[in-house]
N, C-alpha and C positions, 0 to 999 in steps of 0.2 A: 346392728353393731358392725356388720361387714361394710355398710355404706359409710359409717363414721370413720372406720379404719381407712377406707379408700380415700375419703375426703382429706384426712390428715396426711396420708401419703402424697396426695396431689399437692397440698399446700407446702409440704416439706420440699418438694421438687420445685415449686413455682415461686414461692414468695421471697423476694429480697426486700430490701427496702426500696424503698423509695420510692367581684367584679367594687314695665317700668314707666314706670311713669315718673318723669321728673318734671317738676313744675318750677318755672323761673319767675321769681317775684319781680314786679315792675318797679322801676326807680321813680321817685317822685311821690307826690301826695295823692294823685288821682289814680285809682285802680283802673286798669285797662283789661279788656277781654279780647282775645284773638279768636277769630273764627277761621276754621280750617276747612278747606274744600275736600270733598270726597274724591276728586280727580287726582291722578298721580301727579306728583310734584317733581319738577326738574331739579329742585334743590334738595330732594330727600336724602337722608343719610345713606351713603353707599358703603359704609364700613362693614356691614354684614354681608357675607357671601354664602349662599347655600352650599352645603357640602356636596362634593361631586364624587363620581366613581374613582377619580384619581386619588382623592383623599382616602377612600376606602382601600384602594390598592396599597397605599403607603402604610395604613394601619395594619393590614394583613401581613405585609412584609416585615413590619416591626415586630408583630406578634410571633411570626415564625422564627425570626432571628433570635428573639429573646428566649423563646421556648427551648431552643437548641443550645442555649448557654448552660454550662454546668452550674452556674451561680444563680439560675433563675429562681425567683422567690414567688410563692403562690399568690400573695396579695397583689404584686405587680402584674402577674399574668392575668388575674381576674380583672384588673383595671383595663388591660389591653384587650382582653376578650370583650368587655363591656363596650369599648370604643368601636370594635368591629361590628358588634351586634347593633349598636345604635346607628352607625353609618349605613349598615346594610338595610335596616328598616327604612331609613330616610330616603335611600336611593332605590328601594324596592328590589334589592339584590340579595340572594341567599335565603329567601323566605319560602314558606310552604314546602319544606323539604320532602314531605311524604308524597307529594304529587308532582313536584317539579321535574322528576326524572334524573336529578343530579345526585341523589343519595346512592344510587347504584354505582359501583366501581370498586377499585382496589385502593385501600387506604393504609398509610403508614403512620403509626403513632409518633407524635413529636413532643407531646406533653401529657403527663399523668399527674393528677393532684395528689396521689399517694403512690401505691405500689404499681409497677408496670403491669403486673398480672391482673390488677383490678380492671384493666381495659376489657377483659373477657367477661361476657354476661354471666358465665357460670358462677363467679364469685359473688355477684350481686344476688343471684338466685340463692346461693348458699347462705348468704346473710339473711335473706328473707325466711329461709327454712330454720335457721339457728340464730335467731336474733340475740340471744343471751350469751352464747358461747363462741360465735364466729370470730369476734375480735381477739379473743384469747388464743384461739387456734392460729389466726393470722400472725399474732405477735410472736409466736414461737419461731416461725420461719423468717419473719422480718428481721429477727435478731442475728441470723446467720450472716457473717461478713463475707465480703469478697476476699480471696478468689474461690472460696469454697462453693459459692454459687454466683452466677451472673445471669441476669434475666434481660432479654431484649435481643433484637428488636421485636416489636409487636405489629401485627397486620390485621386488617379486617377486609373481607371480601363480601360485598353486599349486592344482592340481585333482587330487584323488586319490579313487578309488572304494573301495567296501567290500572289494574284493579286494586292495587295497594298490598298485594300479597307477594311474599318472596322468601329469601333465605339470607342468613348471615353466617359466615365462617370466621371464627376468631383463631388466630395463630400467634402463639407467644414462644419464642425460643428460650430454652432453659439450659444452662450449662452448669454442671456440678463437677466437683473434684478437680478444680483448676482447668476445666475445659476438656477433661478426659472423656466425660460422658455428657452428651448433649441430646436434646430431643425438641420437637415442636409440639407443645401442648395445644391440641386442637379441639375446639368446641364448635359443634354445629347446632344451629338454631333455626327456627321458623319465624318469619315475620308476618305481621298483619297490621294494617293501618288503623290508628285510633283517631287521630285528628290531623290537622295541617302540619303539625310539627312533631307528632309523636307516633312511633310505631311500637307495637307490642312484640317483645322478643320472647319466644318460648324455647327454652333450652331443651335440646334433644339428646345429644351424646357428647362425651368427652373422651379423648384418647391421645396418648403420647405417640407422635409419629416421627419418622425419620431418625430413629435412635441410632447413634453412632456405635453403641455397644452391639446392637443386632447387625449393623453393617459389617462389623469385623468378622462376623460368622459367614460372610459370603452369601451364596445362594440360599443356604438354610436360614440365615437371618432375614433375607427378603421374604421368604415363604412365611416365616413366623410373623413378620410384621403385617403382611397382607391378610393372613388368615386370622389374626387376633381380632376379635370383635371389639367395637367401641363400647365403652361403659355407658349404659342407659342412664346418664346422670339426671335427666329430666324426670324420668319415671321414678327414680329413687328419691328425688326431692319431693315429689308429689306424695309419696308414701309417708314421708316425715311430716309434711304440712301441705295439705291441698292448696293449690294455687301458687305455691312458691316457685315453680319452674317458669313462671311468666313474670316478666318485669317490663315496665315502660322505658323506652329510650327516647328522650327528648333531644331534638336537634334544633338549636337556636340559630344556626347559620350553616349554609351549605351551598357552595357554588362550584365552579370548575376546578378550583385548586385547594380549597380549605373547608374543613368541617369541624363544627363545635358541637359536641354531644355530651349528655350526662344520663345516668341511669336513675330510676326511681325518683325523678324530678329533683335530684340533689344538685341544685344550681350552684352550690359552692364547691362541687366536685366535677367540674367540667373537663373533658378530655379534648385535646386538640389533635386533629388528624390532617395530614396533607395527602392529596391525591397522587397516586403513582400511575394510574391509568383509568380511563373510562371502561366500563364493563364490556368485556369482549375484545378489547384492543390489545391487551397484554396480560400476562400472568405475573403474580408476585414473584 
């Protein structure tokens, strides 16, 4: 019961709202047959041009621009995502994210298919633990309008070594009461590689950090914030349903600037991230 109460409190703080053959008949009465050489022809149709990395860069730019539009619609975003994925595969760019070394870094969310807080793996693990009631709980907080709560921006910090093991830190800014109270809801998780495009995310802890309410208390608030332990959300989820603290994160495209990922192989729920830095070069 304590865990369910904690989960509801978290969601109340976190949730807002918000992819020929054409045959020419001969003229005349006598049928004719043309024989074609296997050698390249100087007169071959030159209208088709293989897609290039420049085409991919344009698609990426279009996707990022559209995602940041307030009027962005999910069906159009999925179409633009599919174009980036297709061109990436054709050019051999952004593939094999689990081993490419490009998954590691600091990332800022630019598009979420539903609520911004769903970018955190905690909520997908929560759904796995409570498949029948999670959407009802989420719906309560989704209905709270601005300015009573504002969520965002959201960031992820990923660190992964050559063996495919690492960590993920999810940070989502949450403001309530018209911005009077803000905090960074932080979930820490452990990563392990599953295949070329998938890593397994194991949720470890969840904690509201950088609370403005505590900061107003001065040194005492800093002490309380640092000494307050993180909630062992992964362990609590495991008690509810064994295995629920681990979820797969599929990354269909990841290069030096852009990442497209989804949880639990929900390909219609893809999140778009832009890189803010490579791992170790800067902080969020």
